[in-house]
BAVEX-452470 format. One line per field, with one value per atom (N, C-alpha, C): atom name; x negated, y, z. Coordinates in Angstrom, 2 decimals. Each point is the difference from the previous one (the first is absolute). Last residue first. Layout:
! residues N
name = (CA	...)
X = (X	...)
Y = (Y	...)
Z = (Z	...)
END
This chain:
! residues 230
name = (N	CA	C	N	CA	C	N	CA	C	N	CA	C	N	CA	C	N	CA	C	N	CA	C	N	CA	C	N	CA	C	N	CA	C	N	CA	C	N	CA	C	N	CA	C	N	CA	C	N	CA	C	N	CA	C	N	CA	C	N	CA	C	N	CA	C	N	CA	C	N	CA	C	N	CA	C	N	CA	C	N	CA	C	N	CA	C	N	CA	C	N	CA	C	N	CA	C	N	CA	C	N	CA	C	N	CA	C	N	CA	C	N	CA	C	N	CA	C	N	CA	C	N	CA	C	N	CA	C	N	CA	C	N	CA	C	N	CA	C	N	CA	C	N	CA	C	N	CA	C	N	CA	C	N	CA	C	N	CA	C	N	CA	C	N	CA	C	N	CA	C	N	CA	C	N	CA	C	N	CA	C	N	CA	C	N	CA	C	N	CA	C	N	CA	C	N	CA	C	N	CA	C	N	CA	C	N	CA	C	N	CA	C	N	CA	C	N	CA	C	N	CA	C	N	CA	C	N	CA	C	N	CA	C	N	CA	C	N	CA	C	N	CA	C	N	CA	C	N	CA	C	N	CA	C	N	CA	C	N	CA	C	N	CA	C	N	CA	C	N	CA	C	N	CA	C	N	CA	C	N	CA	C	N	CA	C	N	CA	C	N	CA	C	N	CA	C	N	CA	C	N	CA	C	N	CA	C	N	CA	C	N	CA	C	N	CA	C	N	CA	C	N	CA	C	N	CA	C	N	CA	C	N	CA	C	N	CA	C	N	CA	C	N	CA	C	N	CA	C	N	CA	C	N	CA	C	N	CA	C	N	CA	C	N	CA	C	N	CA	C	N	CA	C	N	CA	C	N	CA	C	N	CA	C	N	CA	C	N	CA	C	N	CA	C	N	CA	C	N	CA	C	N	CA	C	N	CA	C	N	CA	C	N	CA	C	N	CA	C	N	CA	C	N	CA	C	N	CA	C	N	CA	C	N	CA	C	N	CA	C	N	CA	C	N	CA	C	N	CA	C	N	CA	C	N	CA	C	N	CA	C	N	CA	C	N	CA	C	N	CA	C	N	CA	C	N	CA	C	N	CA	C	N	CA	C	N	CA	C	N	CA	C	N	CA	C	N	CA	C	N	CA	C	N	CA	C	N	CA	C	N	CA	C	N	CA	C	N	CA	C	N	CA	C	N	CA	C	N	CA	C	N	CA	C	N	CA	C	N	CA	C	N	CA	C	N	CA	C	N	CA	C	N	CA	C	N	CA	C	N	CA	C	N	CA	C	N	CA	C	N	CA	C	N	CA	C	N	CA	C	N	CA	C	N	CA	C	N	CA	C	N	CA	C	N	CA	C	N	CA	C	N	CA	C	N	CA	C	N	CA	C	N	CA	C	N	CA	C	N	CA	C	N	CA	C	N	CA	C	N	CA	C	N	CA	C	N	CA	C	N	CA	C	N	CA	C	N	CA	C	N	CA	C	N	CA	C	N	CA	C	N	CA	C	N	CA	C	N	CA	C	N	CA	C	N	CA	C	N	CA	C	N	CA	C	N	CA	C	N	CA	C	N	CA	C	N	CA	C	N	CA	C	N	CA	C	N	CA	C	N	CA	C	N	CA	C	N	CA	C	N	CA	C	N	CA	C	N	CA	C	N	CA	C	N	CA	C	N	CA	C	N	CA	C	N	CA	C	N	CA	C	N	CA	C	N	CA	C	N	CA	C	N	CA	C	N	CA	C	N	CA	C	N	CA	C	N	CA	C	N	CA	C	N	CA	C	N	CA	C	N	CA	C	N	CA	C	N	CA	C	N	CA	C)
X = (23.17	-1.30	-0.10	3.65	0.13	-1.31	0.67	0.81	0.21	-2.42	-0.71	0.80	0.74	0.27	-0.67	-2.25	1.14	0.25	-3.60	1.00	1.27	-3.82	-0.63	0.99	1.33	-0.25	-0.58	0.70	1.28	-0.21	-3.77	0.62	1.32	-2.21	-0.85	0.66	2.00	0.24	-0.82	-0.57	1.34	0.27	-4.01	-0.02	1.35	-0.42	-0.75	0.01	1.90	0.82	-0.68	-2.43	1.19	0.85	-3.74	-0.41	1.19	0.62	-0.26	-0.35	0.51	1.29	-0.17	-3.92	0.79	1.30	-2.78	-0.61	0.85	2.78	-1.22	-0.56	2.97	0.09	-1.33	0.81	0.53	0.05	-1.31	-1.04	0.46	1.67	0.49	-1.02	-1.02	1.23	0.63	-5.36	1.21	1.23	-4.97	0.86	1.24	-5.26	1.36	0.80	-5.53	1.09	1.36	-4.11	-0.34	1.19	-1.06	1.16	-0.27	-4.47	1.36	1.02	-5.22	0.77	1.45	-3.90	0.82	0.82	-2.73	-0.88	0.79	2.40	-0.72	-0.87	2.28	0.92	-0.71	-2.46	0.33	0.90	-0.95	-1.20	0.26	3.35	-0.07	-1.19	0.51	0.98	0.00	-2.67	-0.53	0.93	1.52	-1.14	-0.62	3.40	0.55	-1.12	-1.15	0.54	0.52	-1.43	-1.14	0.47	3.24	-0.62	-1.16	2.03	0.95	-0.59	-2.23	-0.24	0.94	0.31	-0.94	-0.30	4.32	-0.93	-0.90	3.80	-1.37	-1.04	4.79	-0.26	-1.47	1.68	0.34	-0.35	-0.47	-1.04	0.27	3.20	-1.23	-1.10	4.07	0.22	-1.26	-0.09	0.13	0.16	0.04	-1.34	0.04	4.05	-0.68	-1.39	2.39	0.55	-0.59	-1.21	-0.51	0.49	1.68	-1.39	-0.60	4.33	0.03	-1.40	0.45	0.45	0.02	-0.92	-1.12	0.35	3.37	-0.94	-1.20	3.07	0.64	-0.89	-1.28	-0.19	0.59	-1.56	0.91	-0.31	-3.84	1.15	0.83	-4.11	0.93	1.19	-3.99	1.01	1.03	-2.62	-0.40	1.15	-0.46	0.50	-0.32	-1.60	1.04	0.47	-3.19	-0.59	1.01	1.42	-0.94	-0.66	2.88	0.77	-0.91	-1.89	0.49	0.78	-3.44	0.86	0.46	-3.43	0.52	0.84	-1.42	-0.46	0.52	2.89	-1.32	-0.35	3.41	-0.13	-1.42	2.22	-0.69	-0.13	4.05	-1.46	-0.56	4.62	-0.39	-1.52	2.85	-0.70	-0.37	2.53	-1.31	-0.82	4.60	-0.96	-1.40	3.93	-0.68	-1.10	2.88	-0.97	-0.77	3.39	-0.96	-1.07	3.73	-0.99	-1.09	2.37	0.51	-1.14	0.05	-0.38	0.60	0.23	1.17	-0.34	-3.30	0.78	1.18	-2.85	-0.63	0.88	1.47	-0.08	-0.53	-1.34	1.09	-0.21	-3.19	1.07	1.22	-3.89	0.17	1.17	-2.13	1.38	0.35	-4.43	0.98	1.46	-3.64	0.11	1.18	-2.37	0.91	-0.10	-3.66	0.74	0.87	-1.36	-0.43	0.82	-1.10	1.00	-0.42	-4.13	1.28	1.02	-5.76	1.09	1.27	-3.68	-0.40	1.11	1.70	-0.96	-0.46	1.80	0.41	-1.07	-0.39	1.31	0.59	-4.46	1.05	1.39	-4.69	0.70	1.09	-2.38	-0.93	0.66	2.46	-0.19	-0.89	0.60	1.24	-0.10	-3.50	-0.05	1.26	-0.27	-0.87	-0.15	2.22	0.86	-0.80	-1.85	0.02	0.90	-0.25	-1.11	0.01	2.99	0.46	-1.10	-0.59	0.72	0.46	-2.07	-0.97	0.70	1.75	0.41	-1.00	0.22	-0.99	0.28	2.79	-0.22	-0.95	0.76	1.18	-0.19	-3.35	0.03	1.19	-0.41	-1.05	0.05	2.88	0.42	-1.01	-0.98	1.01	0.46	-2.89	-0.74	0.97	2.05	-0.88	-0.77	4.68	-1.17	-0.87	5.50	-1.26	-1.16	4.62	-0.48	-1.35	2.68	-0.78	-0.55	1.07	0.53	-0.87	-0.10	-0.23	0.63	1.99	-1.14	-0.04	2.33	0.17	-1.21	1.49	-1.12	0.14	3.04	-0.21	-1.12	1.81	-0.85	-0.33	1.79	-0.13	-0.97	1.14	0.57	-0.16	-0.62	0.23	0.66	-1.94	0.12	0.35	-1.11	1.13	0.25	-3.66	1.23	1.25	-4.50	0.56	1.31	-3.35	1.46	0.69	-4.85	0.53	1.53	-2.34	-0.03	0.61	-2.13	1.02	-0.20	-2.58	-0.04	1.02	-2.90	1.06	-0.16	-1.44	-0.61	1.13	1.44	-0.35	-0.81	2.42	-0.96	-0.21	4.12	-0.84	-0.86	2.76	-0.44	-0.98	4.30	-1.40	-0.34	4.43	-0.45	-1.46	3.30	-0.86	-0.54	2.96	0.42	-0.86	-0.74	1.11	0.43	-4.45	0.68	1.03	-1.22	-0.68	0.82	0.54	0.47	-0.76	-1.41	0.50	0.46	-1.81	0.60	0.64	-4.35	1.44	0.54	-4.59	0.55	1.52	-4.77	1.45	0.52	-5.07	0.80	1.48	-3.03	-0.53	0.88	2.06	-0.86	-0.47	1.13	0.67	-0.97	-0.03	0.06	0.75	-2.84	1.23	-0.03	-3.87	1.06	1.26	-3.97	-0.33	1.15	0.31	-0.04	-0.27	-0.14	1.37	0.04	-4.22	0.75	1.42	-2.75	-0.48	0.82	0.83	0.41	-0.38	-1.46	1.39	0.55	-4.45	0.11	1.42	-0.84	-0.56	0.14	1.24	0.95	-0.48	-2.91	1.11	1.04	-3.64	-0.44	1.13	1.02	-0.24	-0.48	1.02	0.67	-0.20	-1.68	-0.58	0.56	1.78	-1.41	-0.61	4.41	-0.05	-1.44	0.79	0.35	-0.11	-0.61	-1.12	0.26	3.52	-1.16	-1.20	3.94	0.20	-1.19	-0.04	-0.05	0.13	0.34	-1.30	-0.11	4.14	-1.01	-1.35	3.48	0.36	-1.08	-0.28	-0.48	0.34	1.60	-1.46	-0.56	4.66	-0.49	-1.52	1.98	0.39	-0.53	-0.47	-0.94	0.28	3.04	-1.30	-1.03	4.16	0.15	-1.31	0.23	-0.08	0.17	0.54	-1.40	-0.18	4.35	-0.73	-1.48	2.74	0.36	-0.76	-0.35	-0.78	0.26)
Y = (4.53	-0.56	-0.24	2.12	-1.45	-0.66	4.75	-0.31	-1.50	1.78	0.26	-0.37	-2.62	1.34	0.18	-3.32	-0.01	1.43	-1.66	0.98	-0.08	-2.93	1.31	1.10	-4.59	0.55	1.40	-2.32	0.20	0.68	-1.35	1.22	0.30	-4.01	1.15	1.30	-4.07	0.31	1.21	-1.67	0.56	0.42	-2.27	1.35	0.67	-4.53	0.86	1.45	-3.35	0.23	0.98	-1.31	0.76	0.34	-2.85	1.38	0.87	-4.66	0.63	1.48	-2.65	0.20	0.74	-1.23	0.99	0.33	-3.49	1.31	1.09	-4.21	0.19	1.38	-2.56	0.76	0.02	-1.93	-0.87	0.70	2.14	-0.89	-0.90	4.99	-1.38	-0.92	4.47	0.16	-1.36	0.52	-0.05	0.17	2.10	-1.13	0.05	1.94	0.33	-1.28	0.48	-0.25	0.36	0.64	0.41	-0.11	-0.66	0.66	0.51	-1.08	-0.22	0.74	-0.75	-0.30	-0.32	1.40	-1.17	-0.47	3.86	-1.11	-1.27	4.00	-0.42	-1.22	2.06	-0.67	-0.56	2.67	-1.30	-0.80	4.41	-0.82	-1.41	3.25	-0.44	-0.93	2.16	-1.08	-0.57	3.76	-1.16	-1.20	4.06	-0.50	-1.23	2.33	-0.78	-0.58	2.90	-1.27	-0.88	4.31	-0.82	-1.35	3.29	-0.57	-0.94	2.47	-1.01	-0.71	3.69	-1.20	-1.13	4.47	-0.87	-1.28	2.49	0.41	-1.11	0.34	-0.36	0.32	1.16	0.05	-0.19	-0.25	1.34	0.17	-4.25	0.92	1.42	-3.32	-0.20	0.96	-0.10	0.57	-0.10	-2.04	1.45	0.69	-4.72	0.55	1.52	-2.35	0.03	0.61	-0.80	1.15	0.14	-3.76	1.21	1.26	-4.18	0.20	1.26	-1.22	0.28	0.30	-1.48	1.38	0.42	-4.49	0.86	1.47	-3.19	0.02	0.89	-0.70	0.79	0.09	-2.74	1.41	0.87	-4.81	0.56	1.46	-3.58	0.68	0.63	-2.33	-0.97	0.67	2.13	-0.45	-0.97	3.00	0.00	-0.49	0.69	-1.18	-0.10	3.27	-0.74	-1.25	3.05	-0.59	-0.90	2.48	-1.03	-0.69	3.67	-1.14	-1.15	4.16	-0.75	-1.24	1.58	0.74	-0.88	0.78	-0.84	0.85	1.95	-1.34	-1.02	4.52	-0.46	-1.37	4.98	-1.44	-0.42	4.73	-0.59	-1.50	2.39	0.03	-0.68	0.34	1.30	0.14	-3.86	0.79	1.40	-3.17	-0.61	0.73	1.20	0.47	-0.55	-1.28	1.20	0.43	-3.58	-0.42	1.20	0.86	-0.91	-0.42	2.65	0.76	-0.90	-1.75	0.54	0.63	-0.10	-0.80	0.59	1.69	-0.41	-0.95	1.82	1.16	-0.39	-3.29	0.66	1.09	-4.63	1.45	0.71	-5.00	0.61	1.49	-2.94	0.33	0.59	-1.37	-1.05	0.24	2.52	-0.47	-1.00	2.10	1.07	-0.48	-2.34	0.06	0.93	0.89	-0.94	0.15	0.92	0.58	-1.04	-0.12	-0.58	0.60	2.68	-0.93	-0.49	1.40	0.66	-1.02	0.76	-0.50	0.81	0.91	-1.35	-0.65	3.63	-0.01	-1.44	2.48	-0.69	0.17	2.45	-0.59	-0.62	2.15	0.62	-0.51	-1.22	0.98	0.73	-3.55	1.10	1.12	-3.97	0.72	1.23	-2.95	0.74	0.84	-2.91	1.13	0.85	-3.98	0.99	1.22	-3.97	1.05	1.04	-4.12	1.16	1.15	-4.25	0.94	1.18	-4.10	1.32	1.07	-4.78	0.63	1.43	-2.93	0.68	0.73	-2.95	1.41	0.80	-4.89	0.80	1.50	-3.24	-0.59	0.82	1.21	0.28	-0.54	-0.88	1.43	0.34	-4.42	0.29	1.47	-1.34	-0.62	0.30	1.36	0.84	-0.56	-2.37	1.01	0.92	-3.18	-0.69	0.99	1.76	-0.64	-0.66	0.92	0.44	-0.77	-0.91	1.18	0.49	-3.68	-0.37	1.18	-0.65	0.73	-0.31	-1.57	-0.80	0.64	2.15	-0.92	-0.84	4.71	-1.13	-0.93	5.24	-0.94	-1.10	4.21	-0.86	-1.01	3.21	0.66	-0.88	-2.72	1.45	0.58	-4.77	0.66	1.53	-2.48	-0.68	0.84	2.99	-1.46	-0.50	4.55	-0.34	-1.51	1.95	0.58	-0.38	-1.12	-0.92	0.51	1.52	0.15	-0.96	-1.51	1.26	-0.05	-3.00	0.05	1.33	0.17	-0.80	0.07	2.50	-1.34	-0.96	5.05	-0.86	-1.42	4.45	-0.99	-0.90	4.89	-1.25	-0.84	5.39	-0.93	-1.23	3.97	-0.66	-1.06	4.75	-1.31	-0.59	3.47	-0.02	-1.41	3.51	-1.19	0.15	2.08	0.31	-1.29	0.72	-0.72	0.26	1.63	0.72	-0.63	-2.03	1.03	0.77	-4.22	0.39	1.11	-4.22	1.23	0.25	-2.66	-0.14	1.35	-2.99	1.21	-0.25	-2.60	-0.12	1.30	-2.91	1.29	-0.11	-3.25	0.01	1.33	-1.79	0.77	-0.04	-2.37	-0.27	0.68	-1.60	1.02	-0.42	-3.89	1.18	0.96	-5.64	1.13	1.16	-3.64	0.12	1.23	-1.69	-0.89	0.04	2.83	-1.39	-0.96	4.59	-0.10	-1.42	0.91	0.16	-0.17	0.03	-1.22	0.05	3.84	-1.07	-1.27	3.53	0.41	-1.08	-0.42	-0.42	0.44	1.25	-1.46	-0.44	4.61	-0.52	-1.52	2.23	0.31	-0.60	-0.23	-0.94	0.21	3.04	-1.35	-1.03	4.45	-0.08	-1.38	1.87	-1.17	-0.13	3.69	-1.26	-1.23	4.31	-0.07	-1.34	0.92	-0.14	-0.12	0.90	-1.38	-0.22	4.38	-0.87	-1.43	3.04	0.38	-0.90	-0.47	-0.52	0.32	1.69	-1.47	-0.56	4.77	-0.50	-1.52	2.16	0.34	-0.61	-0.54	-0.69	0.23	2.37	-1.38	-0.83	4.43	0.03	-1.42	0.60	0.19	0.00	-0.28	-1.17	0.10	3.68	-1.07	-1.26	3.57	0.38	-1.10	-0.50	-0.18	0.34	0.80	-1.43	-0.31	4.43	-0.39	-1.48	1.73	0.48	-0.37	-0.95	-0.87	0.40	2.66	-1.24	-0.94)
Z = (9.71	0.34	1.50	-2.51	0.14	0.40	-0.96	1.18	0.19	-3.80	1.24	1.24	-4.65	0.52	1.36	-3.48	0.92	0.48	-2.97	-0.41	0.84	0.54	-0.15	-0.35	0.25	1.33	-0.08	-4.09	0.69	1.36	-2.55	-0.54	0.70	1.18	0.34	-0.44	-1.29	1.42	0.45	-4.40	0.14	1.44	-0.95	-0.56	0.16	1.28	0.91	-0.48	-2.76	1.19	0.96	-3.83	-0.40	1.22	0.61	-0.26	-0.36	0.54	1.29	-0.18	-3.86	0.66	1.33	-2.41	-0.74	0.72	1.67	0.20	-0.63	1.32	-0.78	0.30	3.76	-1.24	-0.73	4.37	-1.05	-1.35	4.20	-0.52	-1.13	1.36	0.15	-0.65	0.33	0.76	0.27	-0.56	-0.80	0.90	0.99	0.30	-0.88	-0.93	0.42	0.22	0.61	-0.94	0.59	2.47	-1.35	-0.95	5.12	-0.60	-1.41	2.54	0.45	-0.86	0.51	-1.21	0.33	2.80	0.32	-1.20	-0.36	0.32	0.33	-0.84	-1.20	0.28	3.63	-0.92	-1.22	3.04	0.60	-0.93	-1.23	-0.14	0.55	0.66	-1.39	-0.24	4.19	-0.16	-1.40	0.89	0.71	-0.15	-1.74	-0.78	0.66	2.29	-1.12	-0.85	3.54	0.53	-1.13	-1.15	0.42	0.52	-1.09	-1.20	0.37	3.44	-0.50	-1.21	1.78	0.82	-0.40	-1.83	-0.67	0.77	1.74	-1.03	-0.54	3.45	0.37	-1.08	-0.41	1.45	0.34	-4.48	0.48	1.47	-1.93	-0.49	0.47	0.99	0.78	-0.43	-2.45	1.34	0.85	-4.21	-0.18	1.34	-0.06	-0.23	-0.13	0.30	1.30	-0.15	-3.88	0.71	1.40	-2.54	-0.67	0.71	1.42	0.44	-0.63	-1.38	1.44	0.53	-4.43	0.13	1.47	-0.98	-0.40	0.16	0.68	1.13	-0.32	-3.42	1.05	1.24	-3.62	-0.33	1.10	1.61	-1.01	-0.27	1.51	0.58	-1.11	-0.79	0.57	0.69	-2.13	-0.95	0.57	3.39	-1.41	-0.87	5.02	-0.67	-1.48	3.50	0.72	-0.73	-1.90	1.20	0.72	-3.73	-0.45	1.19	0.79	-0.49	-0.45	1.31	1.16	-0.45	-3.61	0.91	1.15	-4.93	1.06	0.93	-3.88	-0.38	1.01	-0.56	0.42	-0.55	-0.60	0.09	0.37	1.56	-1.14	0.20	2.47	0.04	-1.24	0.58	0.56	0.07	-1.41	-1.03	0.50	2.56	-0.20	-1.08	1.00	1.00	-0.25	-2.53	-0.49	0.98	1.12	-1.01	-0.56	3.14	0.63	-0.99	-1.44	0.77	0.60	-4.50	1.26	0.81	-5.45	1.16	1.27	-4.69	0.77	1.16	-3.12	0.46	0.89	-2.24	1.14	0.59	-2.59	-0.23	1.24	0.09	-0.74	-0.18	1.98	0.95	-0.70	-2.54	1.01	0.95	-3.88	-0.08	1.10	-0.31	-0.27	0.03	3.07	-1.45	-0.32	4.66	-0.66	-1.51	4.23	-1.13	-0.70	5.28	-1.27	-1.14	4.58	-0.53	-1.39	2.81	-0.25	-0.47	0.35	0.83	-0.28	-2.64	0.37	0.82	-3.35	1.09	0.23	-4.80	1.21	1.07	-4.00	-0.28	1.26	-0.66	0.79	-0.28	-1.57	-0.82	0.79	2.03	-0.25	-0.80	0.73	1.26	-0.24	-3.55	0.24	1.28	-0.92	-0.94	0.13	2.39	0.63	-0.90	-1.35	0.55	0.77	-1.85	-0.91	0.49	2.54	0.13	-0.99	0.58	0.42	-0.04	-0.91	-1.10	0.34	3.18	-0.85	-1.15	3.73	-0.19	-0.83	1.07	0.72	-0.07	-2.17	1.32	0.86	-4.54	0.82	1.42	-3.17	0.30	0.89	-1.61	0.97	0.41	-3.38	1.26	1.10	-4.42	0.62	1.34	-2.89	0.76	0.74	-2.67	0.96	0.86	-1.86	-0.61	1.08	-0.06	0.61	-0.62	-0.99	-0.71	0.51	1.91	-1.19	-0.79	5.42	-1.15	-1.22	4.86	-1.22	-1.24	4.22	0.02	-1.28	-0.50	0.90	-0.09	-1.30	-0.11	1.05	-2.89	1.16	-0.26	-3.21	0.98	1.20	-3.93	-0.11	1.02	-0.96	1.18	-0.03	-4.63	1.27	1.07	-3.80	0.01	1.39	-1.30	-0.87	-0.03	2.41	0.57	-0.80	-1.44	1.00	0.58	-3.66	0.00	0.98	-0.74	-0.54	-0.06	3.71	-1.46	-0.44	4.80	-0.68	-1.51	3.17	0.59	-0.63	-0.65	-0.54	0.54	2.68	-0.89	-0.49	1.18	0.67	-0.98	0.69	-0.60	0.88	-1.04	0.99	-0.67	-1.44	-0.46	1.01	0.99	-0.42	-0.48	1.81	-0.72	-0.41	4.22	-1.15	-0.61	4.00	-1.21	-1.21	4.57	-0.65	-1.33	1.47	0.78	-0.85	-2.52	1.23	0.67	-4.03	0.63	1.29	-4.92	1.37	0.51	-4.72	0.52	1.36	-2.19	0.23	0.58	-2.38	0.40	0.10	0.00	-0.17	0.52	-1.89	0.94	-0.38	-2.66	1.34	1.05	-4.85	0.63	1.39	-3.63	0.52	0.66	-0.62	-0.92	0.65	2.97	-0.78	-0.90	2.56	0.48	-0.86	-0.54	-0.36	0.31	1.23	-1.47	-0.46	4.63	-0.50	-1.52	2.15	0.34	-0.57	-0.38	-0.89	0.23	2.89	-1.34	-1.01	4.44	-0.19	-1.36	1.14	0.05	-0.28	0.45	-1.25	-0.07	3.97	-1.07	-1.33	3.66	0.16	-1.09	0.19	-0.42	0.08	1.56	-1.45	-0.44	4.60	-0.60	-1.50	2.77	0.50	-0.71	-1.05	-0.39	0.40	1.33	-1.45	-0.50	4.62	-0.37	-1.51	1.76	0.36	-0.46	-0.63	-0.81	0.26	2.62	-1.36	-0.88	4.44	-0.01	-1.41	0.58	0.46	-0.15	-0.93	-1.01	0.37	3.11	-1.25	-1.05	4.06	0.11	-1.23	0.13	0.07	0.04	0.30	-1.38	-0.04	4.24	-0.78	-1.43	2.89	0.34	-0.82	-0.42	-0.57	0.25	2.02	-1.45	-0.71	4.60	-0.27	-1.49	1.44	0.18	-0.32	0.04	-1.18	0.07	3.73	-1.13	-1.25	3.89	0.11	-1.18)
END
């Protein structure tokens, strides 16, 4: 039954992403022009991410920040009123429109519509030495959305995201494609309510840069705790 559900998952990924990419061509054109008019740089932002079994691929998004934003300020973290976010980028992030180019990643088979969110290649530190709990979330192909995004998106910690990602893997093995359908409905509600868009600082008194450094160190520390200490 699990193999049938995996087949259905891929079938629906191809079907939904293919239809969506065709229907969204006019919208893509509008935002491509808006991005170019708003700031210098490419329309599409490409970033190396990890998916199933740690495989690295290039994930596509509409560029919502200034060029080389990862090397500035809070790095991978996005706190409220982040100065690196462009004017059109703020709107795209609030409405999740910046995520739409990932439909091409889905069609290509890099990721699924639903699955654990692909991590940036260096976000969790060395992949090979991750503990079993963090490695488990890479047992399934990554996704545009997932259980962690429905439960809290950016307002929950990485450790909580891993817990939800692992729950999703277990739920999919038990209930199959119906798990994905429930998550998709939950995602639509989140997008329309515009909830949990920004990450929370570890300490409100810290600057964005300081908070990001501490948060990154803690994420990597927990991801590499010995299995018998988890």
